[in-house]
N, C-alpha and C positions, 0 to 999 in steps of 0.2 A: 341465686348466689353466683357470683362471677367465678370464672376459672382461676386457678392458682398460677401465678407467674413463676416460672423457674428462674433461678438466679445463676445459671451457668455463666461463669466468668473466667476468661483465660487472660493471662498476662504474657506478653513477650517483649523482650528488650527492644527499645526503639533503635532504629538504624538511621544513618544519614539520609538514605533514600526515602525514609518515611516523612520527610519534611512536608510534602504536600498533604499527606493524610493528617498529620498533626495540625497543620495550618487550618484545614477544614474543621477539625475538632474545635480549635480555638474560635473560629468564626461562628460556630454553632453554640457558643457560650458567651454571647455579648454581655449578659448581665454580670458575669464575674469580672470582666474587664472594666465595665462601667463602675462596679463597686470599688475597684482598686484605683479608679481614676485614670485609666488609660485605654487606648484603643487596642483591639487585638493586634498582635504583632504581624508585620508583613511576612510574606513567604520567605523573603531573603533573610529576615531576622531569625526566623525559625530555623532555617538551614544553617545559619551561622552558629546558633546556639547548639544545634546537634553536632556540628563539627567540633565545637569546644568541648562538648560532653565526652567525645571519644578520647580526648587528651587528659581528662581528669580521672585518675584511677580510683578516686573515692566516690565519684558520682555514679548513680544508677538511675535509669529511667525506663519506664515500661508503658506500652500502649495496652489498654484494657479492651478486650473484645467480648461481645456477647454474640454468639454464633460467629459470623464473619464480619460483623459490624463494629467499627471502632466507637466505643462509648465513653472512654476516659483515658486519663494520663496520670501516671504516678512518677514523681521525681524526688529522689532523696540522696543524701550524702552520708557516707560512712566516716567514722572517726572525726565527727564534727559536732559541737565545738571542741570537745575533748576526745582523746583517743578511745574512751570507752562509750562514746555516744554515737547516735545516728540522728540525722535531722531530716524530717519530711518537709520538703520545700513546697511541693504542690501535689495535691490529690484533687483532680478535676474530673467531675462526672458531667458529661454533656447535659445541658439544661433540660432537654426533653426526656432524659432518662433518670433524672434525680428523683429521690423519694422511693426507689425500688430496692434499696438495700445494697446497691452496687458499691458504694463508697465503703460501707462496713465490710463487705466481702473482700475488697481490695486491701483494706487495712489489715484484716485477719490474715490474708495471704502474706503480706509484708511481715507481720509479727511472727508468723510461723516459719519464715525463711530467713529472718534476720539473725545472724549468728555473731557472737563476739561483742555485742553491745549490751550495756547495762541499762541504758535509758534511750527512749525514743522521744525526741523533741518534735513538735509540730509547729510550724510557723503559719500564722493566719494574717493575711494582708487585708488592709482596709477595715472598715467597720462591718465585718461580716458576721453578724449575729448567728446566722445559720451554721457556719463553719465552727464557730466557737462552741455552740451547743452540741454539735456533732462530736467534736473531740472530747468534750466533757462527758458525754454519754458513753464514750468508748474508754473511759477510765483515765483520761488525761486531766491534769490539774494546771491551772493558770500559774505561770512562773513570773512573768514580767511583761511589761509593755516596752517595746523598743521605739517609742515615739507614738504619735497619734495614729499611725497607719500600720503598726506592726505589733502583734501579740505572740508571745511564746507560751506553749503548753508542753508538759512533759508527762511521760508515763514510764514508770519503772518496769523493767522487764524481768 
């Protein structure tokens, strides 16, 4: 019988100087970007997005680490679409680390630390059956499709 893998996961806010690290994380997840019909963003685009992040008081983003290794990214917005809501725009686990419970642990962390929200929405881009199944398994229900490449899920808190 194989050894049990520990799921120690730590989250820390992403900083503008993390652009190269986040860019590498995106490059190690080509399947996600292919699924949503785009190339992974260039380093300059990641840096620009992180600079924009700092100016948006409602947006929060975290790098996920297992030991000292970046294994994922979590990005959400408070008070969106309504003041009592929060919306998870991206929960990305590096492709070589998927299937180990890291996404579930990151979502649990978010749910345990999210205050002032009555609902958490999750946006799924592309025809991402795996992400849709993940959110439904975590207690989210499908709310609506926002076109052929966007699905919204919600979980009451």
